[in-house]
N, C-alpha and C positions, 0 to 999 in steps of 0.2 A: 504494500500500500504506500503510495507516494506521501512523503512528509513535506507539506508546504507551509509549515508553521514558522520557519525561521524568517527573520526580518531582513529585507534586502534593500540596498541603497537605491537612490534615484538613478535613472538611466535615460538616455535618449534612444536606447535600443528597445528591443521587444523582450518582455518576460512572460513566459507562459507556464502556469502551474500544471503539474501532472501530465506533461506532454508525452503522448505515446510515441515511442521511438521507432516502432516497426515501419512507420511511414518514411523514416529518414535513413534507413539502412538498405543497401542493395539486396540483401537477402530477405528483406521485408519481415523481419522478426524483431521482437523486443517489447518489453513492458514499458511503463512510464518512467520518465525522469521526475525527480522532485520538482525541479524547475528547468526550463530550457531558456537560456539567455542568448539572444542574438544581438551583439553589440552594433552600434551605428558605425563606429570607426575606431581607430586605434586609441584616440584620446578618451573616448567613451569607455572602452574596455579597461584602460589603465586606471581611470578614475573610479570605476566600479569596483575593480579588484582591490584598489587601495582602501576603499571604504568598507569592503565586505568583511564581516567577522571572520577572523582567521580560523575559527572552528568549523566553518562551513566547507565541506568537501567540494572540490570542483573537478570536472572531467572535461578536458578539451576534446571535441569530436570534430572530425573532418566531414567528408560527404558520406561516410558510412560504407565505403567500398571494401573495407578490410576488417569488418567488425561483425561479431555476433553479440547482440545485447540479449541477455537472458530474459526469460518470460516474466520474472518478477520485477524487472526494471532496474534503474540505477538510483541509489540513495545519494544523490549529489545534485549540485547545480551543473548542468551540462552546458558547455559553451560551444556554440556553433557559429562559425564565421560565415558571412554571406557577402552581399554586394559591395560593402565597403572595403573588402579585402581581396578582391579578385582582379585587380589591375595587373597589366603586363606592360613593362616599359623596356625599351632597348636603348642602351647607352654604349656606343662603340662596340666592343666585343663582350659586353655584359648584358645580361637579361635579369631585370628585377621583377619578381613575380610575387603577388600577394598570396598568402597561404591558402586562400579559397579558390585560387585560379586552378582550373583543371589541367592536369599534366598534358593532355592532348592539345589543349589550346596554347599552352606555353611552347610546345614543340612546333606547332604551326606558325605562331607569331615569330619565333626565332628563325625558322626556315625562310620566311618571307624577307627577313633582314639579312639572309645569307649566313646565319649562325647555326651551328650543328648541335641541337639538343634532340635529335631525331629519336633517340632511345626512349624518350618520355612519351612518344606518340601512342604506344600501345599499353602504357601502364595505367590501370584504372585508378581513379581518385584524384586528389588535389595535391598541391605543392607541399602543404604542411605535412601530410601523411607520407609523401615521398621522401622528405628530408628525415622525418622521424624514423622511417624504416630503411633508410639508405636504399631506396628502390632502384632496381636495375633490370636490364635484359639485353640480349644480344652483345654481351661482353662489356657493357658500359653501366656505370653506377653513378648515383648522385654524388658520391664521394669524389669522383673524377672531375666534376665540374663545379661543385659548390665552393663559393668564396666566403660567404658569411650568411648568417641568419639574424633576423631581428625578432626579438621575443618580448612579451610582457610577462613579468614574473608574477607569482601568486600575490605578492604584496604591492603590485601595481607599478613597479619600475620598468622602464623601457631599456633593454640592453641589446647591444649588437655583439654577436659572438662569432669569431672566426671559425671556419669549418674545422680547423685543427682542434678546437676545444670540445667538439662533439664526439670525438673518438668513433667516427663512423666505421662500421664493420658490417659483415654479412647480415643484412636485415635488422640491424640494431644501431642505436646511437645513445649517447649520454647527454640528454638535455636536462637542464635544471628541473627539479621535481615540480610538477604542476604548472610549468611555464607554458605559455601559449605562443606558438610560432605565429607571427603576423606577416612576415615576408621573407624571401630568400633571394640572394644574389648569386647568379651563376656566371662563370666566365667560359665562353664557348669558342671552339675553333670555327674557322670560316669555311664556307662551302658555297657552291653555286646553288642559288635558290631552286632552280628546276631539278637539279640532281638530288637535292635534299628532299624535295617533294616526291620525287620518284622513289627514293629509298623508303620514305614513310608509306607510300602506297603499297610497296612490296611487303613491308612489315605487316600492314593491315591484312593483306591477302593471306599471308602465311599464318597469322593469328586466327583469322576466321576459318581457315581450313583445318585447324588443329584444336581449337578451343571452343567451348560452348558459349559463344558470345551473346546468343539470344536468350540464354537461360538466366535465372536469378542465381548469381553466384557472387563470391567475394574474391575472385581471382584465385591464385594458387593457395591451397589449403595448408600444406605443410612445406617447411623449408627443405631444400635439398639436403640430404644427410651430411654432405661435406660442403663447406662454404664455397669452394671454388668450382663446384660441379656445374654451375650454370654460366660460367664465364667464357666458354668457348676455347679455353686453354688446351694445350696438348694433352694434359692429364684428365680431361673431361671424359668421363665414361658413363654409359647408360646405367650401369649398375649403381651409380651413386646418385641417381635422380629419384626424386620422390615418386613420380608416376611409375617408374620401373619396379621399385620394391612393392608398391601397392598392387600392380599387376601380378607380380610374382606371388603375392599373398592371396590372389584370387578375389580381390575386392573391387575391381572395375565394375561399375554398374550396380554395386551393392545398395540396398535400400533399407531404410528404417523409418516407419511412418511416412511422412511426406518428404523426407530427405533422401538424397541419392548421390553416390559418387558417379560423376558423369560417365556414361559409356563412351563419350567422345574423347575425354581426357581425364584419366583416373585421379589426377590430383586436383580436380575441381569438385568441390562439394556444392550441390545445387538444391535449391528449394523447388522440388519437382511438382509438389501438389499440396499446398497449404501446410507446409512444415512448421512446427514450433521450433523455438530456439533449442529446446531439449532434444528434439529429433536430430537436429543438425549436429549438436555437440556430442550426443551419444553415438551417432554414427561415426563421427570423427574419432572418438575414443576407441570404438570397435576396430576401426582401420588400424590405429596405432597398435592395438593389442595383437591383431592378426599379423601385421608386418613384423612385430617383434618375435612372434612365434615362428614365422617363416624364415626370417633373415638375421635375427638378433639385433636389428637396428631399431633404435627408439626414435621415431619421427617427432619433430618439434613443430608445434602449431605455428603457422605464419599468420593466420587470422587471429586478431585479438578478440578474446572473449571477456566480457565485462558484465557486471551487474549481479543480481540476486536470483536465486531459484524461487519460484512461487511459494508462498506460505501454505502449509497444510497439504 
């Protein structure tokens, strides 16, 4: 049950009590947040957090592309950035993108300016999540191009952190606890706009041919068992990819309630038919169990799972 009893500061943004989060996640599952806060802009966010009782838990949420919110919801004030945080600006060989800007939009805007951030084109979600998870594909990672991030800390301070301070590594980073990313600056190599556009079109075609892009998913479900196994390096082997060990365990297409491991790509957990968060998480745990029994490998979740299980 959502707790909307705590007192909140004034804001120019939007505050919604008991907001159901299923509407805001790509998997379309999740119970209510105590409050959903959509700040008007950076100054509004900073002032709000500075005035917010330090005892109130906060949870920064992106566009919900890599998230399972449990059916009992989140006992916190959920912060979701919107229009005031989705700008994309090109300055020389730098691209400055708001945390709410979609990765695909950043890639396209950069390509138009002759800057190569093409790897972002097929990554679901927004810039804030891409930085937090050091997102990557086709052998390129956020860590390769990130120069700095701008954050608002839990106590309302605005800080600019160099990429080196984040300790970016495979699908992980070390951001200050409860800090909200508001923008990121990337330094990109140059390329011919037409060639960059063609490369992105090829990436989209390859993705659509191998991944269930029309299904309700949250992208890759589990990290590859070894961090370098998705980089295209010479030591990249199929045995070290999550989809391969899931296949070997016989779990491609496996179902539980409304949840399914995609028959098209076995490392994609999909909401096939009105799944609950419990269906999705329990199927994922069953996959981890079967993979361990089959190969001795313990898969790690790439999808973030947050919130509470329902009472009773």
